[in-house]
N, C-alpha and C positions, 0 to 999 in steps of 0.2 A: 431670427437674425434676420436683420434689412439687409436689402440689397440696394446699393447706390446708383444714383441716376448715370446712365452713361453719357457723358457730356457731350463727347465727339457726335454720338448719334442723334443727340437731341439738337445740336447746332446745324446738323444737316438737314434734320425736318424743319427746322425755323427759317433756314434759306429755301427751302420748296414752298414753306407758305408765305414767304416774303413773295417768292415768283409767282405763287397763287395771286396774292395780293395786286400785284402790277397788272398781271392778265385780267383780273376781276373789273378793272377799269379802263384798262384798253379794248379790249374786245368789244363790250357795249358801244364804246366809244366810235369806233370804226363800223360798228354795224349801224349805227344813228347815222353815221356818215354816208354810207353806202344808200341809205332809204331815202336820204335829203336830195341824192341826185342820181334819183331812176333810169333819167335819159342819157345819163352818160355813158360812153360805151365801154368804161371799164368798170361799171356796176357788179356786175357778176363777179369778177375774180376780188374787188372789194370786199363784198359781201361774205366770199367764202374765206377771205383771210380772216375776217371779223369772227366768223362762226368756229373758224379752226383757232383763233386766241381764245374763245369764249370756253372751247371745250377743251383745251389745256389748262384753263384755270382751274377746272372741276378737277381735272387730272392730278395736276400739281397740289392741290387742296387735299384729296384724299392719300396720295402719297407722302404729303407732309403729315397728316393724322397718324399716318400708320407708323411713320418713324420715331414720332414723337412719342406714341404708344408704347413703341419695341423700346424706347429708350427707358421710359420709365419702369415698365413690368418684365 
């Protein structure tokens, strides 16, 4: 007997992966911008925001993969 894929859970996992993809591009862009402007007074806050976005990309990717795997199995 085969089990069908849970399409609702799969779409939720794909949404997490899409959010991860956006963060994967935004995080390094913000970090690069911070390093280009090291003399600016907002250097540290921008760098911290960039690192948080990069960490969110990793978190969302793991969460998305887990949701996709749960929907398949």
